[in-house]
C-alpha positions in Angstrom: 13.6 -7.4 -2.3 12.3 -10.9 -2.8 14.5 -13.9 -2.1 14.2 -16.2 -5.2 14.1 -19.4 -3.2 10.6 -21.0 -2.8 9.1 -20.6 0.5 11.1 -17.7 1.8 10.8 -13.9 1.6 13.6 -11.5 2.5 12.9 -7.9 3.1 9.3 -8.4 1.8 7.6 -5.1 1.0 4.1 -4.2 2.1 1.8 -4.2 -0.9 3.3 -7.1 -2.8 0.7 -9.1 -4.6 0.5 -12.8 -3.9 -1.3 -15.9 -5.1 -2.7 -17.8 -2.1 -2.1 -21.6 -2.2 -3.6 -22.6 1.2 -5.9 -22.9 3.1 -8.6 -24.2 0.8 -11.2 -21.6 1.4 -9.0 -18.9 -0.1 -6.7 -21.0 -2.3 -6.4 -19.6 -5.8 -7.3 -16.1 -4.8 -5.0 -13.1 -5.0 -4.0 -11.1 -2.0 -1.7 -8.3 -0.8 0.9 -8.5 1.9 -0.2 -6.3 4.8 2.8 -7.1 7.1 4.5 -9.7 9.2 2.8 -11.1 12.3 3.9 -9.3 15.4 4.9 -12.5 17.4 6.1 -14.6 14.5 8.8 -14.0 11.9 7.4 -17.0 9.9 3.9 -15.8 9.3 2.6 -13.0 7.1 -0.7 -11.1 7.1 -2.4 -11.2 3.7 -5.5 -9.2 2.8 -7.5 -11.3 0.4 -8.6 -9.4 -2.8 -12.3 -8.8 -3.1 -12.9 -10.3 0.4 -13.2 -8.6 3.7 -10.7 -10.9 5.4 -7.1 -11.0 6.4 -5.4 -14.4 6.7 -2.1 -15.3 8.5 0.0 -17.5 6.2 3.4 -19.1 6.1 5.6 -18.5 3.1 4.7 -22.1 1.9 1.1 -21.0 1.7 1.5 -18.3 -1.0 3.7 -17.2 -3.9 4.8 -13.6 -4.5 3.8 -12.2 -7.9 5.7 -9.8 -10.2 4.2 -6.4 -10.8 2.8 -7.8 -14.1 0.8 -10.4 -12.1 3.1 -13.3 -13.0 4.7 -15.7 -10.5 8.3 -15.0 -9.6 10.8 -17.5 -10.9 11.8 -19.6 -8.0 14.5 -22.2 -7.5 15.7 -21.7 -11.1 12.5 -23.0 -12.7 9.5 -21.2 -14.3 6.2 -21.4 -12.5 
């Protein structure tokens, strides 16, 4: 289940698609949530699509996408 507030994820599920916002070298690319970092409850491991890399991101550095590839509505406004 996704919390609808920007910058937070509640009970995030493995495999959720995301749009990466930062850092610059992967910004604008799509990725998949692989899991939460072992020693941090604030960082998520994201496998970048079409790349052979995994990045560790905070929830402010990506947006979760709906199954249809569109951004979730967050904070009551359409993105």
